[in-house]
N, C-alpha and C positions, 0 to 999 in steps of 0.2 A: 720194719728197716728202711722198705722201699717209698716208704711217704715221705714228700720232700714237702715247709713250709712255702708255697711259692705266691700268698697272697691270695687276692680274690679271684679264685677259680670261673666264676661267671664271668670275669672281664676278660680274663685269658681265653676263656672259651670264644667270645665274640671277635678276638683280634685274629684266633685260629684262623675263624671259617672263614673272616675277612680275606685273610693271607691265601689261603685256600681257593676259594673263590679266584681270586686273582692268578694264583701261580699253577694250578692246575688244570690240564686239558680243557677245554668245553664244560669249567665246573661252577658257572655263575648263578645256579641255583641250587647249591652243593647244602647240607643243610647238617650243621656239627652237634651231636647231644652232647651230654653229661661226658666230663673227661675222668677217666679211672686211673689209677695210680696199679702196675703190679703188686698182688699181694706176698707171693713167693720168690723173687728174686728182684733183681734188680736195684741193687743199692748205690753204685757208685754213680755215675747221670742222671739226672732228672730223668725217667721213661714216663709218659700220657701214651694211656691204651684209647685212642679215636674212633668214636663209634659215628659214620653218616651215614647220611640218605645220597645220592646220586643220581639223579634222571629213575629216584623214585626206586632203588634198589641198593643193597647196604654196602657202604663201604668200609671197610676198618684199616686202620692207619695207624701207625706208631708216630711219638713225636720224640724227639730225643733232647736234653737241653744240659745245657753246664750248671751244675747246682748254684745256688744262691752262697751256701755255708757248705764248704767240700768237707768232708770227715777224714780225708786222706791225702788226697795231692791234691798241691799248692793251683795247679794249674790244670784245665780242661780244652783241648782242643780240639775243637766240635767238627772243626772245618776239617784239620786232620782226619780226624776220622771216617769223616763222610766220605773224603779222597780215596783212602786207602781199600775203604770198601766197595767204592768205587772200580779200583785199581784192580784189587782181587777178583770180582767179580767179571772184568775182559778178561781175567788168565783162567778164568773156571773154576774159581772159587765161590760154592753155592753162596747168593749174600742175596737179604732182601731188597726189593726193585728198590730205588731209590728214587723220591720223589719231586725232593727240593730241598737245598740248603739255603738259609739265610743266616748271616755273619751279621747283619747290623744287630746291634742287641737292645736297639732305642723299643722294639716292639713288643718282645717279651719279658726283657729286663735281662736278658743272655742270648747269646747266637742259639739257633738250631736247627734240625732238619728232622724232614718226612720222611717216613719209610710206608711201602707197602706191609698189611700182616700178612704175617706168613702163616698158612696152616701147619700144626705139628704142635708137639710135646716140649718141654724145659725142663730137665731136673734140679727139683726144685732147692734153693735156699736155705729157705726159712720153714722148717728146717730141715737140714741137709737130707736131699734122698737117699741116704743108706737107713735112714731109722722111717723109712715108708714110705713109697712113695711108685709110681706106675712104673719106675724102674727095678723096684724092689720085687717089682710084682712078675717082671721077665724071668724067662727059664734061665740056669745057668750059658748055656747055647745061644740064646738070643742077648744076652749081657756078652757076651764076648765078640758076637757078630755086633754090635754097636761100638766097643771098642776099638776092634780092627776096621771098622769104618772111618771113626774118625779120627783115629792116626792117617789114615789114609789120606785123610782130608787137609791135616795139620801137618805132613810131610809136605803137600801138593804148596803149600802156603812156601814154606823152606824153598821149593825148586823154582820160585820164581826167578828167572835174570834181571837180578838188579840191572845190569846196562841195557835194561831194555823200556826200565817204567823210572817213573821222575818221583825218588823218594829224598829230593832234598831239602824236605822241610825235617826229616827225620834227622838228629844226633847221631852220628857215627865214633868210634875210638879211634883216637890218629893212630896210621898206621905202626906206629912205634911201640904202642900201649896195648896192652889184653883185648881182646875182643869184649869183654865184658867191662870195658874199665869207664865207659857212659852211664851204661847202669849199676856200676856200683857206686860211682858219683848220685845218682839220684840216690838210692837207699842212704849214702852215707848223710847226706843233707839233711833226709827226714827222720836216722837215728841222733836227733836230738839228744841236750843232757837230760831232757827230760824224761825219754820215752830209756833214754841207756838206765836211770837212777829206778824207773819202774820195775826193771826187767832184773833177771838173775845174772850173776857176774858171768857164766858160764856163754850167756847167750852175745856178751860185749865183747870175750876172747875168739867167739866165733864170727865177728865182723871183722878184727883184727888178725883172724890167722885168710880171710878172703883178701882184704888189701893187701898182708904179704903174700898171698902166694896165686894171685890171680895167672890163669894162664896164658902165654904168648902168643901160644899157636891157637890152629882149632878156625871154623868155616866162618865167614859175615856172610850172612845172608838174614832177609829179611823175618823178625819175628813178631808174630803175632800180638803174642806179648799177654796175657789171660787165657792160655789157654786149656781148657778146661770144659767137660761136658757141659757144663751151668750153663757156659755161653756160647752153647748150639740149638738152634730150633731143630727135632728130631723128625721123622716121618719113616715108616718104615726100616726103622733101627739104622736110617743112613739121615749123615745132613740133607734140611731144605735150605738151612743158612747157616755160617756161621757171623755171628755178631761180636757186640763190642771191643773195639779196636782200639780203647781207651791207653791201655797199655804198650803198643804197638813201637816196636823198636826193631837196629839193626845190632846185631850180634853172631855169637855162636849159640845155633838152635838145638844143640844138647839141654840147652833151658829150659826150652819149650816141652818135650819131652819129659824131663824133669818137672816142671811145673805141673804135667796133665798127670802124671803118677802122684807126685804128694800131696795135692792140694786134695786129691780125693781120701786117700790114705788116711792127711791128716783129719778130716772131715769124719772119720769114720773111725778107726783107729783110733784114732788122738780122742776122740769124743768117750769111749767105751765100748764100743762094737765091733766085728769083724766086715774085714773088706767083705766086698759081697762075691758072691760065689761065680764063680766064669772070668771074673775081671785076668787080666796076665801082672805076670810079678814084676817087680823093678827089669831084670833084668830080660824077658820077655819082650818088653815093651822097648826096650833098646837096640834089641837085636831083631823086630821087625822094624822099626821105624832106620835100621842101617838099610837092612835088606832091601825096602824102597825107594832109600836115600843115595845108598853108597856113601852117607858121611860119615865122618869119623866119631868114635864117639869116646875118646880118648881121656877127653876130661870133665865124665861123667861126676863122677864124686865132688868134686869140686862144684859143679853146679849142682847136687842135689844138696847139698850143706849152703848153696846162694837161695835156692828155692825154698830151703824151711826159716830162711832168714828175713827174705824179702815179706812171707808171709808172715812171721812172726812181725816183724814192724807195722805192718800193716793193720793185723788184728790187736795191735796194743793203740795203735793212733785211733781208732774204729771204740775201743773201749777209752779213751781219754774222752772222746766225742759226747758219748755216752752218759760215762760220769757226771758232766759238765751238764748236759740234759736232765740228768737226773733219772737217766735210764740204763745204769750199769752191771750190766747182767751176762757177761760174757769174761773167761777170763783168755790167757795166750796158750793156747793147749798146743801150741807146735811148740815150745819150752824145752820140756824134756826130747822131744823126738830129734830134735835140731842137736840135745845134747851125746844123742847115741851117735851120730852122725858125726861132731866132733871126733868120739872116740874113735870109730873106725878110720877115720885120717889120721889118728895119731896125735890128735891136738888139742885134747883136753886138758 
């Protein structure tokens, strides 16, 4: 799933080598080795692992590109992702070293940026880490520490003062609308007639409920977007780098805490295995986040359903793309959990 058909990788390697020699400091003798895709994560944008020799010393780099054929999102604003990471780093969020952005698509066929390689471990997506990984080998106390440290980094993103940073490139809900409206509009557009017909009717009712009951109140803060442990490089149970800002938005950050919980839940319980020991319950997670930020969790039930709907749409669009490529192997395993959440809201 992490591999993309980019055409002639050797031609791309030579172009990247030339670009790096020009754009990195004192790098005229840089030699770039073979390009590799990550095997266990990194499905949305194109991620290339670059191994180079620089002044005779090994140098690890990461290249992120817009995908030639997106499975999920119609647009991939690589430049925005780069700027958001730069801004986050300036506000104390751990991010990779940012080494250069190329917005001209003519070189590789799409814009790209280069980051320094960050030493650490990433929880696997393929297969989900709950099925056996370095995360399952931790003790329950170590996992609890890891989750707590991750939540603190997430809360720090939400506490960035929007008045002090440039977020003008990020759409925001009108002041008379719900803080959720921009994200609602985005996923309403993705919930096409084709996707609706493929999914159980209960899921369509969930989308209708979300549109009819979008909360008018709530905080408006920077949201990382794809807030999950698999988008963090971990070292010593702490975030060494927060990566993948593809879904960045401005809205009620309760949506982030919900996403943090439900992506883990769906990719464990939703697939038939128990959540790993040591991980906080949903209520514990909200209470901990509230204690750090002081922000309200008043609309958490709404955002819990929204998280499941968003993820369900993403999964279904991925399945459509896989089927068209003859690779259909997954089902939408978050639908039953979304049905349960609808019942909790009294809207089933």
